[in-house]
N, C-alpha and C positions, 0 to 999 in steps of 0.2 A: 561401441556404446559404453559406457560406464555405471548405464539406469536402466529400471526398467518404468515402467509405471503399473499403478494398482490400485484398480479398484474396489473405493472403499464399499461400493454398494455390496458386490456381490464378490469379495477377494480374487475376481481376474486378473492376470498379467500381460501387460499389451506392452509389444517393440515397439516402440515409432519408428516409423520409416522418414526418413533421409530429407524429403522432401512438404514433412506436414508437422505442425505440434499437436497432440492431441489434446482437447480438451474435456470431452467427455468417454464414457464406456460406452461400446455399440451395444449392450443390454441397460443404459439408460434411458427411463423412458424421457428425457427429454430429448436424448438424441436426436438430429435430424427423421422426420417416418420413412424416409424412402431408403434410409442407410440402417433402421431396424433389423435386426437377427433374428429369427424365432426365439431366440433365448431372454427377448424382452421383460425384466423379471424382477424389476426395484426401479423405486423412487428415486428422483435427481440424487446422484453421492458424487462428492469431490475424487479426483485423482490425486494419488499420494506418490511423489517420486521414493523408487527401493534404489540404493548406491552398493555400486559392488563394494565398498568401502565400507566396513562396517565400526570401523575407529576413527576420532573427531583429530584428525593431522592435517594443520594447516602447512602448507608449503612456504617454506623458511626465504625462499629465492623469490618469492613473490609479494611485492607491496598492495596493500590492500583487500578491497571487493576480493580478488578473484584467486586471493591466498587458500581463500576453501570453498578452494573447486572441488574439491573433490566428492563435496554437495551439496555441487550445483549442479542442474540438469543443462547444459550447455554443451555443444559441438565443436571439434574442433576446427571446421570448414569455418565458424560465425566465430569462435572463442577469438581464433588470431587474430579477427579484422578489430575487435573493439575492450581486447583485454589488457591496453595500452594503459590504462588510466590507473592512475596508483590512488584513487579514493576508496572510502568506506569510513564504514565506522568508528569513531574515537570512543572508547572506554575510557573512567576513569574512575579512580576511587575519590566520589564527593567529601571527603571532610567536614569542611567548612557549611553547605549547603545539610550532610548529615548532623553536625550539632545543630543546626538551624532547629531542624523538624524533630530532632529526638532519637538519630538513628546511629548504632555505631561501624555499621556496613555498608551504609549507601554506594551503588555504583550506577551513574551515568551513563549510558550509552546513548555519545551526542553526536545526531543527523545532522549536518548543515555546515555552516561557513564561518571558522574561529581558526585562524593560522595563530593562534598564539598555543592550542593544540593539538594545532596541525591538523585541525577539521577542515578541507575543501571542498565538499559537494558544490557546484553553482549553483544547482536548484533548490538550497539551503533547505534539504527536506528526504528522510529514507527512501520517500519513492523513485529517488534517482537510482538508489541500489538495485529493485525490482528491472528498472528501465534496462538498466546493464543487464541485467542477467538473460533478459527475455529477448535480447535484443541480439544477446549472443547464441540462445537457444533457436531463434530461427529467423537470422538476417540472411541466411545461403540460400532462403526457399521463396525469396525473391517478387512477390506479391505484398502488396502495403497496406502494413497493420492499419487497423482501426482501433484507438483507444477513446473511452467518455471518462470524462474526469471532473471531478467539482473545483479541479485547480490544482493542489497540487501536483500529481501525477501527469496531466496534463505538462505541466511545466516540463517534469524530470522527460518525460517519452521524448519532449519537441526539441530540450537542450541534448539528449544523446545523439538522438537518429539525425539532430542535425551534424553534430560534430564528426560522423561519418557518411551523411550523405544514405543517410537508410530510408526509402521511402514509408509514409506515415502520416496518418490523418487522425489528427485530436480533437478531440469533439468534446467543448465545456457550456456549460450556460452562460449567459451573456453577463450573472451575476460576477462567474469567477476571471472577466477577464481584466480588469486589475493585478491580478496573480498570473496576467499569462506573459510573464520577460522571459530574455537569455540572452546571456553571455557567449559573446567570439561571434563564431559562427552560424547563421541564420540560411538553412539548408532550400532552394527552391523543390525540395524534393517532400517538406513536410510540410502538411495544410493546415491551417487550423477554422473548424469551423465553431461558428456560434452559433446558439439557439436563444434566438433572441425572446422577449416580450414574460412575463413572469414564469419562464423555466427554472427548474432546478436541474441537478444531477441525475431525476429518471430521467430526465425531456430527452437531456443527453445519452443516455444511452439506449434512448431509443431509436434516437436518430442516427446514432452508433450501428444501430442493428442493420438499420438501413443501408446505411453506407457498405457495411460489411458485406452484401448480398452483391453487391455490381462485380461486374469482372474487374480483376487483378488486386481487388481488396479481399482480406479477412481480418475476422475477428480477431484482437489480440489476449481477448478471454477474459480479464478479471481474476476473479478468486479460482477459478475452473483453471486458469494454467500455473500449474505446476513451480515455471522461470519467478513470476510473480512471487508467487509465496516464499520459494526457497530462496530468492532475493533478498526481501523482506527479514528471512530469518539469519541472515545473514551479520545481522544486528544484533541479535543475541549471540551467536556464537562467539566476535567478538566480546562478549563481554563476559564466554566462557576463557577465554584467551587468558583475558585479568586473571580471574578470580583463581579458574583452577575447579571452581564446584558448582556445582547446580543452584540456583537460588532460591529463596525457602518462598519468593515472590517477586510477582513482573508485573510491575504497570504501564498500562500503554494507557493513550486515550483510541474511540473505532470508533470509525462512522460506517464503514462492511464488516469490520471485525478481521478482513485476510492479514494485517500481519500477527497481530494476535493468534489468528490461526496460523503459523507460519513460526511465530516465536515455538508452541506446544508442540508441533512438529520435531521442530532441531530438539526441542529437551527431550521427547520422546525418541528421536536418535542416539543424543547423549547417553539415555540409562542404557539403552542396549547395550552401548561403550560398555557400563561396567564400571569404568575409572570413577566419574564422578558426583554419584550418589542415587541414591534408589530410589529419587518419587520426582515427577514433573513440579514443576513450583506450582505455586497458588494462581492462576490469574486474576490480575486484578486491574479491572478496563472501567472506563470511564465515558460518559455522554453529557455534551452540553445540554443541558437543562433551559429551555421544555423538551426538547426534540431527543427525546429521549427511549426509542421504540426497545430496541434490544435489551436496557436495563430495565424496561416495566415489566417486558415480559420473564427475563432471567430472577426476577426477584418474585414473580410469579409462579417459577419454576414450571416454563411451559415453552412447546416448541412451536405453540402461534402469536404472531407479532399482534400489538391491537392494530383495528383497522382503523387506520385512521381518513376521513376525508383526504382527496387531492388537494383541497382548499384549506381545510387542518394543516394537515402535515405543511404545508407552504409558508403558511401563516406563523407556524411554528419557526419553521427554518426559517424567514425572514430574521426572527431575533434573537438567534446564537452568533456569537462571536465567530467561532471555529464554524464556518460554513465546510468545510472540510468532511464535517462529521455528518453528514445530510442524507445519507443515501437511505434513501424509502422503502428497496428490496436490498436489502441487505446477504449474505451467504449466513443465515443466524438457523434456520432449521435446518438447511439438506444434511444430508449424510456425510459426516466430514470437518461439519462448520463448525460455526460459533457456540452454540447450544452443547454440540459433543466437547467442543474444548472446556471449557467450563467445568461442565460435570464429572470430565475424566479429573482435570484437576483441583476442583475443589474451588472455582472462582469465587471472586464475587464482582457488582458492577455496581457505579456510584454515577450519582446524578450530581452534576457540577454549574453554579451560575456563573453566570459573565463575569459576575463580581468577585468571585471567588477565584478565577481564572485570572483576572487583574492584579487582584491581591501574590497571585503565586507568582506571574511574570515581574512584578516590583521585587520579589523576591531574591528570583533569580539572575535577576541583573546589579540585581546590591552586592549578593552575597559570592555570585559568581561571575559578576561584570559583562555580561553575553543577554540578547536580547534572546524570546521565545515567538515560536509558531504558536497562535494561540490553541492547536490543538496540545502539541505539547505541554502549555501552561494548564491545559483539562488536567493532566496526567499526573502533575506536582502537586495540583489541588486534592486530586484522586487520595491520591497518598496522605497526603492533612489529616483529610477526613478519615484516611482507613487508621492512622497514628492516634488520631483523637477518640477514636471509637474504642481504641485497645485490639485490634484486630493486627499489628501489627509487632513483636517482642523487637527490645530497643539495640541486643545482639544479632536480630537473623540477616542473611541477607538477600539485601534489597537488590533488585536491577529495575533501574527508572529509564527508560526507554523515551527520549525528546528526543522525538520525529523530526524534529524541523526549528531553526533559527539561524540567529548571524545574519538575519537580511541588512542590518544595519551596516554591519563592517562588512560585507557585500560592496553592499553600492560607493560605500569610501575608498575602496580596494580598488575596482573593477567597472568597467564599463559595462552597466547592465543598460538593456534595451528594452519598451515595451512589443509585443510582438504582433502583426499585423493579421488581420482578419481572413480567409481568402471567400468562405459563406459564411453571408447570413443568414440563417434558416427559423423563418416565424414558427414557435411552440404550438400553433394554429396547423397548420400543416403538418405535424406529423399525426394529425386523425382525417386526413384526408390523401389522398392519390398526390396531391401534390410535390409533397416532401421530395420522392425519388426522384422526380420528375429535377426538380428544383435541383436536387444535389447532382444530379446526372449533368447534367447543362452546364453546371459554374465550378466542380472544381477541378476541370483540366483550363478554367479561362485566367481573367486576369484577376487581380487582389482587390478585394474591395474595403476601402478603412473604414475601419472599427472606430467605436466610441469608449474607448477604454482610457483608465487612467491607470497612472503609474504608481505602483503601492505603496 
């Protein structure tokens, strides 16, 4: 093993068993009660991977994501099975876009399908990076991965797990079904569960927690999974390989904030390397107005997220275009989470309206020639806000994470098929004992036609 795990709550170092992927420290109060040690002593905290190599050294004999394998928590037994895909983030100096917004040194980290740029992520999202690294960490352990998603993550895991016939259960709210499609092989080992009714991402998370308790299943872990974070952090490393120096600012839209935490953690490693600059970049993060719970909390400099009723939160979520930015319970306050990342980086957060995001989409399409995922448009719009406010100097190095795009080109070039739902679970069943019974009885049964449309 070329890494160990360190708890950011108590600094305990943990060696990971071959047949597990650890998600929490035994001393974390969120750890399963029956497994608590006598030292239970701290509030919830993330684990972080500590790598044996302290220097950033891409493998030049490898193309794509796994050229950064020294800083990815992958196992040899699993990685050999899934590391053959030469896909990853494409970083480029965006001179035309930079000139359009008033910057001289803008680097775009493009995650999507854009063959002219060499970008070939079939899921059209940087969530495919995390999916590949998660699978390369734990595919050998045998149990089916259970993944909750608002759309992009679920599509990415379905794509990657289908490619290698890795058992998985993907859980999404019904509203995400138009975004659940695949390219190529659709494996019977991968099941799709839709939470129907007025469900959102948090409802999908609750359903996934129930499924993960079934025999032969286990939780993927979300933000607690170091492979998910470092997989997305590889996007930042692609920018570093291009620029050779740490940026002054890093822009991204956030729903849970996991990708931004990942960029911060990679930046911390790069500062320790000593060759790329002494400071981590300012995290410049955005949410889609009016669902801006983390933006509101950060602007008040508090760990406490605003208290919204479920009904109010869902009303706000219904109005936003970037539906993937809709986590009602993000890893914001947890030790090592987004509040700490923003604090350590001197970061900022922005609220971007649908109209501003749509204008940013048109700008990117006109100047760069590619369509954007709505979340990526939110990030570009926040960059424009920051420039207008004078928060960014013209000559500063800026990374803009385009977390998704190229849907139109993908559909023009490849055969894209909507995915079929295996289990429809009504959101009201989550409040009763019926949910677990429904899931256990039907997961292994026949496939159920969905009501999805193609996006």
